[in-house]
Structures are given as C-alpha cells and as structure tokens.
N, CA, C and O atoms as CSV, one atom per row, in Angstrom:
chain,resi,resn,atom,element,x,y,z
A,1,UNK,N,N,138.184,57.378,104.129
A,1,UNK,CA,C,139.521,57.310,104.694
A,1,UNK,C,C,140.254,56.153,104.028
A,1,UNK,O,O,139.778,55.017,104.020
A,2,UNK,N,N,141.408,56.459,103.475
A,2,UNK,CA,C,142.169,55.438,102.776
A,2,UNK,C,C,142.948,54.577,103.772
A,2,UNK,O,O,143.027,54.891,104.959
A,3,UNK,N,N,143.509,53.506,103.270
A,3,UNK,CA,C,144.284,52.586,104.111
A,3,UNK,C,C,145.517,53.290,104.664
A,3,UNK,O,O,145.879,53.093,105.824
A,4,UNK,N,N,146.166,54.111,103.834
A,4,UNK,CA,C,147.356,54.830,104.283
A,4,UNK,C,C,147.004,55.807,105.394
A,4,UNK,O,O,147.736,55.903,106.380
A,5,UNK,N,N,145.909,56.529,105.258
A,5,UNK,CA,C,145.488,57.469,106.295
A,5,UNK,C,C,145.161,56.745,107.592
A,5,UNK,O,O,145.503,57.219,108.676
A,6,UNK,N,N,144.498,55.596,107.482
A,6,UNK,CA,C,144.143,54.820,108.668
A,6,UNK,C,C,145.391,54.302,109.374
A,6,UNK,O,O,145.491,54.381,110.598
A,7,UNK,N,N,146.350,53.769,108.599
A,7,UNK,CA,C,147.565,53.250,109.230
A,7,UNK,C,C,148.369,54.379,109.869
A,7,UNK,O,O,148.986,54.174,110.914
A,8,UNK,N,N,148.374,55.556,109.267
A,8,UNK,CA,C,149.071,56.701,109.832
A,8,UNK,C,C,148.406,57.134,111.141
A,8,UNK,O,O,149.088,57.485,112.103
A,9,UNK,N,N,147.080,57.109,111.169
A,9,UNK,CA,C,146.328,57.480,112.363
A,9,UNK,C,C,146.648,56.515,113.515
A,9,UNK,O,O,146.871,56.948,114.645
A,10,UNK,N,N,146.669,55.217,113.227
A,10,UNK,CA,C,146.983,54.215,114.248
A,10,UNK,C,C,148.434,54.331,114.720
A,10,UNK,O,O,148.723,54.152,115.903
A,11,UNK,N,N,149.343,54.630,113.792
A,11,UNK,CA,C,150.758,54.789,114.144
A,11,UNK,C,C,150.940,55.968,115.095
A,11,UNK,O,O,151.675,55.872,116.078
A,12,UNK,N,N,150.272,57.075,114.800
A,12,UNK,CA,C,150.385,58.261,115.654
A,12,UNK,C,C,149.793,57.990,117.036
A,12,UNK,O,O,150.352,58.428,118.041
A,13,UNK,N,N,148.668,57.274,117.100
A,13,UNK,CA,C,148.086,56.931,118.397
A,13,UNK,C,C,149.042,56.048,119.188
A,13,UNK,O,O,149.185,56.211,120.400
A,14,UNK,N,N,149.696,55.113,118.502
A,14,UNK,CA,C,150.679,54.258,119.156
A,14,UNK,C,C,151.841,55.052,119.724
A,14,UNK,O,O,152.326,54.745,120.814
A,15,UNK,N,N,152.298,56.075,118.998
A,15,UNK,CA,C,153.375,56.918,119.492
A,15,UNK,C,C,152.932,57.687,120.737
A,15,UNK,O,O,153.684,57.787,121.707
A,16,UNK,N,N,151.697,58.235,120.711
A,16,UNK,CA,C,151.185,58.960,121.875
A,16,UNK,C,C,151.067,58.021,123.075
A,16,UNK,O,O,151.383,58.393,124.205
A,17,UNK,N,N,150.609,56.805,122.810
A,17,UNK,CA,C,150.433,55.809,123.870
A,17,UNK,C,C,151.774,55.496,124.539
A,17,UNK,O,O,151.866,55.478,125.766
A,18,UNK,N,N,152.807,55.253,123.739
A,18,UNK,CA,C,154.124,54.947,124.286
A,18,UNK,C,C,154.703,56.142,125.040
A,18,UNK,O,O,155.347,55.966,126.075
A,19,UNK,N,N,154.483,57.345,124.538
A,19,UNK,CA,C,154.984,58.547,125.188
A,19,UNK,C,C,154.379,58.704,126.587
A,19,UNK,O,O,155.080,59.065,127.532
A,20,UNK,N,N,153.090,58.434,126.715
A,20,UNK,CA,C,152.417,58.540,128.006
A,20,UNK,C,C,152.840,57.405,128.933
A,20,UNK,O,O,153.051,57.632,130.124
A,21,UNK,N,N,152.968,56.194,128.409
A,21,UNK,CA,C,153.274,55.026,129.233
A,21,UNK,C,C,154.698,55.030,129.775
A,21,UNK,O,O,155.006,54.270,130.693
A,22,UNK,N,N,155.584,55.885,129.217
A,22,UNK,CA,C,156.944,55.983,129.755
A,22,UNK,C,C,156.926,56.456,131.203
A,22,UNK,O,O,157.741,56.022,132.017
A,23,UNK,N,N,155.988,57.352,131.516
A,23,UNK,CA,C,155.962,57.947,132.846
A,23,UNK,C,C,154.821,57.451,133.719
A,23,UNK,O,O,154.833,57.679,134.929
A,24,UNK,N,N,153.843,56.785,133.140
A,24,UNK,CA,C,152.634,56.390,133.862
A,24,UNK,C,C,152.696,54.910,134.203
A,24,UNK,O,O,152.910,54.077,133.321
A,25,UNK,N,N,152.511,54.576,135.477
A,25,UNK,CA,C,152.539,53.174,135.894
A,25,UNK,C,C,151.609,52.987,137.084
A,25,UNK,O,O,151.462,53.876,137.923
A,26,UNK,N,N,150.984,51.817,137.141
A,26,UNK,CA,C,150.075,51.515,138.238
A,26,UNK,C,C,150.776,50.767,139.352
A,26,UNK,O,O,151.638,49.924,139.101
A,27,UNK,N,N,150.401,51.078,140.586
A,27,UNK,CA,C,150.947,50.402,141.760
A,27,UNK,C,C,149.794,49.717,142.480
A,27,UNK,O,O,148.636,49.960,142.141
A,28,UNK,N,N,150.077,48.867,143.464
A,28,UNK,CA,C,148.974,48.247,144.201
A,28,UNK,C,C,148.081,49.277,144.906
A,28,UNK,O,O,146.873,49.067,145.022
A,29,UNK,N,N,148.665,50.390,145.379
A,29,UNK,CA,C,147.882,51.419,146.056
A,29,UNK,C,C,147.092,52.274,145.076
A,29,UNK,O,O,145.971,52.693,145.365
A,30,UNK,N,N,147.690,52.531,143.906
A,30,UNK,CA,C,147.075,53.395,142.901
A,30,UNK,C,C,147.246,52.742,141.526
A,30,UNK,O,O,148.169,53.090,140.790
A,31,UNK,N,N,146.360,51.795,141.174
A,31,UNK,CA,C,146.508,51.086,139.904
A,31,UNK,C,C,146.169,51.970,138.701
A,31,UNK,O,O,145.633,53.067,138.857
A,32,UNK,N,N,146.484,51.484,137.516
A,32,UNK,CA,C,146.276,52.222,136.267
A,32,UNK,C,C,144.942,51.826,135.635
A,32,UNK,O,O,144.678,50.645,135.413
A,33,UNK,N,N,144.108,52.823,135.347
A,33,UNK,CA,C,142.839,52.580,134.656
A,33,UNK,C,C,143.037,52.951,133.192
A,33,UNK,O,O,143.342,54.100,132.872
A,34,UNK,N,N,142.862,51.981,132.311
A,34,UNK,CA,C,143.072,52.213,130.892
A,34,UNK,C,C,141.777,51.998,130.109
A,34,UNK,O,O,140.930,51.188,130.487
A,35,UNK,N,N,141.646,52.739,129.015
A,35,UNK,CA,C,140.431,52.742,128.202
A,35,UNK,C,C,140.790,52.266,126.799
A,35,UNK,O,O,141.834,52.638,126.265
A,36,UNK,N,N,139.928,51.446,126.202
A,36,UNK,CA,C,140.075,51.077,124.802
A,36,UNK,C,C,138.732,51.227,124.111
A,36,UNK,O,O,137.699,50.815,124.639
A,37,UNK,N,N,138.755,51.822,122.923
A,37,UNK,CA,C,137.540,52.008,122.142
A,37,UNK,C,C,137.689,51.240,120.838
A,37,UNK,O,O,138.623,51.485,120.075
A,38,UNK,N,N,136.769,50.308,120.576
A,38,UNK,CA,C,136.734,49.683,119.255
A,38,UNK,C,C,135.639,50.393,118.463
A,38,UNK,O,O,135.048,51.356,118.952
A,39,UNK,N,N,135.370,49.936,117.273
A,39,UNK,CA,C,134.318,50.572,116.477
A,39,UNK,C,C,132.940,50.375,117.091
A,39,UNK,O,O,132.046,51.191,116.867
A,40,UNK,N,N,132.751,49.303,117.862
A,40,UNK,CA,C,131.426,48.995,118.388
A,40,UNK,C,C,131.332,49.000,119.903
A,40,UNK,O,O,130.245,49.212,120.440
A,41,UNK,N,N,132.428,48.775,120.610
A,41,UNK,CA,C,132.358,48.562,122.051
A,41,UNK,C,C,133.386,49.399,122.795
A,41,UNK,O,O,134.330,49.927,122.207
A,42,UNK,N,N,133.181,49.507,124.103
A,42,UNK,CA,C,134.093,50.209,124.998
A,42,UNK,C,C,134.620,49.229,126.037
A,42,UNK,O,O,133.885,48.357,126.502
A,43,UNK,N,N,135.881,49.370,126.399
A,43,UNK,CA,C,136.506,48.493,127.377
A,43,UNK,C,C,137.280,49.334,128.378
A,43,UNK,O,O,137.945,50.297,127.996
A,44,UNK,N,N,137.201,48.979,129.661
A,44,UNK,CA,C,137.969,49.652,130.711
A,44,UNK,C,C,138.593,48.571,131.584
A,44,UNK,O,O,137.923,47.617,131.980
A,45,UNK,N,N,139.888,48.728,131.881
A,45,UNK,CA,C,140.587,47.800,132.758
A,45,UNK,C,C,141.330,48.595,133.819
A,45,UNK,O,O,141.789,49.709,133.566
A,46,UNK,N,N,141.445,48.020,134.997
A,46,UNK,CA,C,142.264,48.595,136.053
A,46,UNK,C,C,143.369,47.590,136.337
A,46,UNK,O,O,143.103,46.447,136.709
A,47,UNK,N,N,144.624,48.031,136.155
A,47,UNK,CA,C,145.767,47.125,136.136
A,47,UNK,C,C,146.791,47.519,137.191
A,47,UNK,O,O,147.117,48.696,137.347
A,48,UNK,N,N,147.296,46.521,137.916
A,48,UNK,CA,C,148.430,46.698,138.814
A,48,UNK,C,C,149.673,46.318,138.010
A,48,UNK,O,O,149.916,45.136,137.766
A,49,UNK,N,N,150.460,47.312,137.598
A,49,UNK,CA,C,151.606,47.061,136.725
A,49,UNK,C,C,152.780,46.403,137.440
A,49,UNK,O,O,153.641,45.817,136.785
A,50,UNK,N,N,152.835,46.485,138.759
A,50,UNK,CA,C,153.931,45.858,139.503
A,50,UNK,C,C,153.841,44.340,139.366
A,50,UNK,O,O,154.838,43.675,139.084
A,51,UNK,N,N,152.639,43.798,139.567
A,51,UNK,CA,C,152.422,42.356,139.468
A,51,UNK,C,C,152.027,41.956,138.042
A,51,UNK,O,O,152.323,40.846,137.602
A,52,UNK,N,N,151.364,42.856,137.330
A,52,UNK,CA,C,150.907,42.563,135.980
A,52,UNK,C,C,149.520,41.963,135.948
A,52,UNK,O,O,149.166,41.270,134.994
A,53,UNK,N,N,148.718,42.223,136.990
A,53,UNK,CA,C,147.370,41.659,137.074
A,53,UNK,C,C,146.319,42.708,136.751
A,53,UNK,O,O,146.479,43.890,137.057
A,54,UNK,N,N,145.239,42.252,136.125
A,54,UNK,CA,C,144.065,43.092,135.952
A,54,UNK,C,C,143.203,42.918,137.189
A,54,UNK,O,O,142.749,41.812,137.484
A,55,UNK,N,N,142.975,44.011,137.917
A,55,UNK,CA,C,142.185,43.948,139.145
A,55,UNK,C,C,140.696,43.927,138.841
A,55,UNK,O,O,139.957,43.111,139.392
A,56,UNK,N,N,140.254,44.824,137.962
A,56,UNK,CA,C,138.841,44.968,137.631
A,56,UNK,C,C,138.741,45.321,136.158
A,56,UNK,O,O,139.590,46.035,135.625
A,57,UNK,N,N,137.701,44.821,135.501
A,57,UNK,CA,C,137.459,45.221,134.120
A,57,UNK,C,C,135.964,45.330,133.887
A,57,UNK,O,O,135.159,44.736,134.604
A,58,UNK,N,N,135.610,46.099,132.870
A,58,UNK,CA,C,134.216,46.244,132.463
A,58,UNK,C,C,134.211,46.566,130.981
A,58,UNK,O,O,135.096,47.266,130.489
A,59,UNK,N,N,133.222,46.061,130.274
A,59,UNK,CA,C,133.084,46.386,128.858
A,59,UNK,C,C,131.621,46.385,128.474
A,59,UNK,O,O,130.775,45.811,129.160
A,60,UNK,N,N,131.347,47.036,127.372
A,60,UNK,CA,C,129.971,47.103,126.892
A,60,UNK,C,C,129.549,45.783,126.246
A,60,UNK,O,O,128.432,45.680,125.740
A,61,UNK,N,N,130.411,44.787,126.253
A,61,UNK,CA,C,130.078,43.450,125.744
A,61,UNK,C,C,129.418,42.562,126.802
A,61,UNK,O,O,128.769,41.571,126.464
A,62,UNK,N,N,129.581,42.912,128.070
A,62,UNK,CA,C,129.061,42.083,129.160
A,62,UNK,C,C,127.536,42.068,129.141
A,62,UNK,O,O,126.899,43.039,128.733
A,63,UNK,N,N,126.961,40.953,129.587
A,63,UNK,CA,C,125.501,40.799,129.607
A,63,UNK,C,C,124.824,41.885,130.434
A,63,UNK,O,O,123.803,42.435,130.021
A,64,UNK,N,N,125.393,42.198,131.607
A,64,UNK,CA,C,124.772,43.185,132.486
A,64,UNK,C,C,124.880,44.604,131.925
A,64,UNK,O,O,124.124,45.489,132.324
A,65,UNK,N,N,125.815,44.820,131.004
A,65,UNK,CA,C,126.029,46.149,130.423
A,65,UNK,C,C,125.696,46.189,128.942
A,65,UNK,O,O,126.148,47.089,128.234
A,66,UNK,N,N,124.919,45.235,128.462
A,66,UNK,CA,C,124.624,45.092,127.043
A,66,UNK,C,C,123.944,46.328,126.450
A,66,UNK,O,O,124.131,46.619,125.268
A,67,UNK,N,N,123.152,47.065,127.254
A,67,UNK,CA,C,122.413,48.212,126.748
A,67,UNK,C,C,123.266,49.455,126.547
A,67,UNK,O,O,122.781,50.454,126.016
A,68,UNK,N,N,124.515,49.413,126.956
A,68,UNK,CA,C,125.384,50.578,126.832
A,68,UNK,C,C,125.842,50.722,125.387
A,68,UNK,O,O,126.368,49.785,124.787
A,69,UNK,N,N,125.632,51.914,124.846
A,69,UNK,CA,C,126.057,52.184,123.472
A,69,UNK,C,C,127.404,52.891,123.498
A,69,UNK,O,O,127.842,53.382,124.538
A,70,UNK,N,N,128.045,52.936,122.355
A,70,UNK,CA,C,129.358,53.567,122.236
A,70,UNK,C,C,129.168,55.065,121.970
A,70,UNK,O,O,129.440,55.566,120.879
A,71,UNK,N,N,128.691,55.757,123.008
A,71,UNK,CA,C,128.550,57.204,122.944
A,71,UNK,C,C,128.886,57.787,124.312
A,71,UNK,O,O,129.232,57.048,125.234
A,72,UNK,N,N,128.786,59.092,124.448
A,72,UNK,CA,C,129.190,59.752,125.690
A,72,UNK,C,C,128.321,59.299,126.862
A,72,UNK,O,O,128.827,59.069,127.960
A,73,UNK,N,N,127.036,59.172,126.635
A,73,UNK,CA,C,126.123,58.745,127.699
A,73,UNK,C,C,126.460,57.326,128.173
A,73,UNK,O,O,126.530,57.067,129.374
A,74,UNK,N,N,126.664,56.421,127.229
A,74,UNK,CA,C,127.022,55.049,127.571
A,74,UNK,C,C,128.371,54.964,128.261
A,74,UNK,O,O,128.560,54.149,129.164
A,75,UNK,N,N,129.311,55.805,127.839
A,75,UNK,CA,C,130.632,55.816,128.461
A,75,UNK,C,C,130.540,56.263,129.917
A,75,UNK,O,O,131.264,55.750,130.770
A,76,UNK,N,N,129.654,57.215,130.207
A,76,UNK,CA,C,129.456,57.652,131.589
A,76,UNK,C,C,128.946,56.519,132.459
A,76,UNK,O,O,129.390,56.350,133.594
A,77,UNK,N,N,128.007,55.737,131.923
A,77,UNK,CA,C,127.473,54.591,132.672
A,77,UNK,C,C,128.559,53.546,132.909
A,77,UNK,O,O,128.640,52.955,133.986
A,78,UNK,N,N,129.393,53.324,131.894
A,78,UNK,CA,C,130.489,52.362,132.032
A,78,UNK,C,C,131.485,52.836,133.089
A,78,UNK,O,O,131.993,52.030,133.868
A,79,UNK,N,N,131.766,54.140,133.119
A,79,UNK,CA,C,132.647,54.702,134.138
A,79,UNK,C,C,132.096,54.522,135.540
A,79,UNK,O,O,132.838,54.209,136.471
A,80,UNK,N,N,130.780,54.721,135.691
A,80,UNK,CA,C,130.153,54.517,137.006
A,80,UNK,C,C,130.242,53.057,137.423
A,80,UNK,O,O,130.487,52.762,138.593
A,81,UNK,N,N,130.045,52.138,136.479
A,81,UNK,CA,C,130.113,50.708,136.781
A,81,UNK,C,C,131.521,50.304,137.216
A,81,UNK,O,O,131.676,49.548,138.175
A,82,UNK,N,N,132.550,50.801,136.521
A,82,UNK,CA,C,133.914,50.464,136.908
A,82,UNK,C,C,134.232,51.069,138.273
A,82,UNK,O,O,134.980,50.484,139.056
A,83,UNK,N,N,133.662,52.239,138.556
A,83,UNK,CA,C,133.843,52.859,139.872
A,83,UNK,C,C,133.248,52.018,140.986
A,83,UNK,O,O,133.851,51.864,142.048
A,84,UNK,N,N,132.053,51.468,140.742
A,84,UNK,CA,C,131.415,50.590,141.738
A,84,UNK,C,C,132.262,49.345,141.982
A,84,UNK,O,O,132.452,48.930,143.125
A,85,UNK,N,N,132.769,48.753,140.904
A,85,UNK,CA,C,133.582,47.538,141.037
A,85,UNK,C,C,134.888,47.826,141.774
A,85,UNK,O,O,135.379,46.988,142.530
A,86,UNK,N,N,135.447,49.015,141.552
A,86,UNK,CA,C,136.665,49.389,142.276
A,86,UNK,C,C,136.385,49.580,143.757
A,86,UNK,O,O,137.200,49.193,144.594
A,87,UNK,N,N,135.248,50.169,144.093
A,87,UNK,CA,C,134.875,50.355,145.497
A,87,UNK,C,C,134.723,49.009,146.198
A,87,UNK,O,O,135.095,48.869,147.363
A,88,UNK,N,N,134.172,48.008,145.486
A,88,UNK,CA,C,134.041,46.660,146.050
A,88,UNK,C,C,135.414,46.057,146.351
A,88,UNK,O,O,135.557,45.288,147.301
A,89,UNK,N,N,136.425,46.403,145.546
A,89,UNK,CA,C,137.792,45.906,145.746
A,89,UNK,C,C,138.597,46.801,146.683
A,89,UNK,O,O,139.793,46.582,146.873
A,90,UNK,N,N,137.939,47.822,147.278
A,90,UNK,CA,C,138.576,48.761,148.200
A,90,UNK,C,C,139.704,49.559,147.552
A,90,UNK,O,O,140.746,49.786,148.168
A,91,UNK,N,N,139.492,49.983,146.306
A,91,UNK,CA,C,140.426,50.858,145.603
A,91,UNK,C,C,139.764,52.224,145.494
A,91,UNK,O,O,138.682,52.351,144.919
A,92,UNK,N,N,140.416,53.247,146.046
A,92,UNK,CA,C,139.821,54.587,146.067
A,92,UNK,C,C,140.454,55.531,145.052
A,92,UNK,O,O,139.833,56.519,144.661
A,93,UNK,N,N,141.680,55.243,144.620
A,93,UNK,CA,C,142.382,56.137,143.710
A,93,UNK,C,C,143.050,55.334,142.600
A,93,UNK,O,O,143.543,54.230,142.832
A,94,UNK,N,N,143.062,55.893,141.400
A,94,UNK,CA,C,143.698,55.261,140.246
A,94,UNK,C,C,144.475,56.311,139.458
A,94,UNK,O,O,144.290,57.514,139.643
A,95,UNK,N,N,145.345,55.833,138.580
A,95,UNK,CA,C,146.030,56.670,137.605
A,95,UNK,C,C,145.296,56.438,136.291
A,95,UNK,O,O,145.095,55.291,135.892
A,96,UNK,N,N,144.891,57.513,135.612
A,96,UNK,CA,C,144.088,57.378,134.400
A,96,UNK,C,C,144.988,57.347,133.177
A,96,UNK,O,O,145.762,58.275,132.943
A,97,UNK,N,N,144.886,56.272,132.393
A,97,UNK,CA,C,145.642,56.095,131.152
A,97,UNK,C,C,144.660,56.213,129.998
A,97,UNK,O,O,143.822,55.333,129.801
A,98,UNK,N,N,144.756,57.291,129.237
A,98,UNK,CA,C,143.811,57.515,128.146
A,98,UNK,C,C,144.169,56.699,126.905
A,98,UNK,O,O,143.442,56.729,125.912
A,99,UNK,N,N,145.284,55.973,126.957
A,99,UNK,CA,C,145.660,55.011,125.927
A,99,UNK,C,C,145.892,55.659,124.567
A,99,UNK,O,O,145.616,55.043,123.538
A,100,UNK,N,N,146.393,56.886,124.547
A,100,UNK,CA,C,146.688,57.561,123.289
A,100,UNK,C,C,145.528,58.322,122.699
A,100,UNK,O,O,145.698,59.020,121.700
A,101,UNK,N,N,144.346,58.208,123.290
A,101,UNK,CA,C,143.188,58.942,122.794
A,101,UNK,C,C,143.187,60.355,123.375
A,101,UNK,O,O,143.781,60.601,124.424
A,102,UNK,N,N,142.520,61.276,122.688
A,102,UNK,CA,C,142.357,62.622,123.224
A,102,UNK,C,C,141.423,62.563,124.422
A,102,UNK,O,O,140.492,61.759,124.459
A,103,UNK,N,N,141.681,63.426,125.404
A,103,UNK,CA,C,140.860,63.447,126.605
A,103,UNK,C,C,139.637,64.326,126.365
A,103,UNK,O,O,139.565,65.457,126.847
A,104,UNK,N,N,138.699,63.800,125.628
A,104,UNK,CA,C,137.414,64.462,125.420
A,104,UNK,C,C,136.413,63.419,124.968
A,104,UNK,O,O,136.794,62.302,124.617
A,105,UNK,N,N,135.151,63.766,124.971
A,105,UNK,CA,C,134.118,62.854,124.502
A,105,UNK,C,C,134.001,61.612,125.356
A,105,UNK,O,O,133.787,61.701,126.565
A,106,UNK,N,N,134.139,60.456,124.737
A,106,UNK,CA,C,133.947,59.174,125.398
A,106,UNK,C,C,134.964,58.951,126.514
A,106,UNK,O,O,134.594,58.493,127.595
A,107,UNK,N,N,136.225,59.264,126.275
A,107,UNK,CA,C,137.276,59.041,127.268
A,107,UNK,C,C,137.018,59.907,128.500
A,107,UNK,O,O,137.143,59.433,129.629
A,108,UNK,N,N,136.662,61.161,128.289
A,108,UNK,CA,C,136.365,62.072,129.398
A,108,UNK,C,C,135.125,61.606,130.160
A,108,UNK,O,O,135.078,61.703,131.386
A,109,UNK,N,N,134.120,61.099,129.438
A,109,UNK,CA,C,132.891,60.620,130.076
A,109,UNK,C,C,133.165,59.423,130.981
A,109,UNK,O,O,132.566,59.316,132.052
A,110,UNK,N,N,134.052,58.525,130.578
A,110,UNK,CA,C,134.413,57.379,131.414
A,110,UNK,C,C,135.082,57.874,132.699
A,110,UNK,O,O,134.757,57.405,133.790
A,111,UNK,N,N,136.009,58.815,132.569
A,111,UNK,CA,C,136.681,59.359,133.748
A,111,UNK,C,C,135.691,60.080,134.669
A,111,UNK,O,O,135.756,59.929,135.889
A,112,UNK,N,N,134.781,60.858,134.090
A,112,UNK,CA,C,133.789,61.568,134.905
A,112,UNK,C,C,132.837,60.606,135.606
A,112,UNK,O,O,132.439,60.842,136.746
A,113,UNK,N,N,132.475,59.525,134.926
A,113,UNK,CA,C,131.614,58.511,135.540
A,113,UNK,C,C,132.288,57.851,136.726
A,113,UNK,O,O,131.651,57.607,137.751
A,114,UNK,N,N,133.579,57.560,136.592
A,114,UNK,CA,C,134.326,56.956,137.706
A,114,UNK,C,C,134.434,57.935,138.864
A,114,UNK,O,O,134.326,57.540,140.025
A,115,UNK,N,N,134.647,59.217,138.554
A,115,UNK,CA,C,134.692,60.237,139.615
A,115,UNK,C,C,133.360,60.319,140.327
A,115,UNK,O,O,133.311,60.477,141.546
A,116,UNK,N,N,132.277,60.213,139.567
A,116,UNK,CA,C,130.936,60.265,140.139
A,116,UNK,C,C,130.727,59.110,141.113
A,116,UNK,O,O,129.999,59.256,142.096
A,117,UNK,N,N,131.353,57.970,140.854
A,117,UNK,CA,C,131.245,56.806,141.735
A,117,UNK,C,C,132.179,56.914,142.942
A,117,UNK,O,O,132.144,56.057,143.825
A,118,UNK,N,N,133.012,57.956,142.988
A,118,UNK,CA,C,133.856,58.170,144.157
A,118,UNK,C,C,135.313,57.830,143.979
A,118,UNK,O,O,136.047,57.771,144.965
A,119,UNK,N,N,135.762,57.603,142.762
A,119,UNK,CA,C,137.163,57.281,142.498
A,119,UNK,C,C,137.919,58.581,142.240
A,119,UNK,O,O,137.424,59.458,141.532
A,120,UNK,N,N,139.109,58.706,142.810
A,120,UNK,CA,C,139.926,59.900,142.579
A,120,UNK,C,C,141.058,59.574,141.621
A,120,UNK,O,O,141.537,58.442,141.555
A,121,UNK,N,N,141.475,60.596,140.879
A,121,UNK,CA,C,142.571,60.450,139.913
A,121,UNK,C,C,143.754,61.274,140.366
A,121,UNK,O,O,144.786,61.293,139.695
C-alpha cells in the first residue's frame, strides 16, 4: 500500500466519521461508546458529550487486559469488560459510535461483547 493510498483511506474514514458524528451524540442517560483500532491495540471509551467527560474506558494496553489480542475473539472480551465497567457505573444503555469503521469483524465483536454483558444500544 502506497502512501497516497493510505492517506486516501484515512481521509475517507475521516469523512465517514464526521458524517456519523453529525447526528450521533452522547447524553448523561445514554452516553456514546466509541471504538478505535490501532495496528496493535484496541481502545473503547464511553463519553458523555454534554459535559465532555469520559465515563469509562478500556484498552488492550491495560495490565489486566494485556492478554487480549487485536482479533475478533479479543475484541469480544474487551466488549464484555467495558460492559462490566458500565454496569458498575449504573449505565444500562449507550449509543454506539463505530468511528468511521465498517460494522463487522472487530467493531461488531466489541458491540456483541457489550451486549453480552447486558448493555443495550
């Protein structure tokens, strides 16, 4: 993949991200859960956009989650972990922000893991 192809890919993802974020916003009752994938790690944050605070976050960089790999199975475990942390904060429902990524594979696994933990979208 050349540099031009990579920059075009990132530009298109940015456009998709902005298009989705125009209509999607987190509230204190139903915060926004967003996903980020780097080349090596996965990150999930739950954000209250009214105040601008991150309520809960989890990533595959944390010591307790160090064994999680950047694949569908690991993403499911990360989704379950974020679901548990949300339950501790008494949050039952969130708005899912796929952050410009396609809703399949890792992104879908994170959402399914959170659903498995009892979070509704």
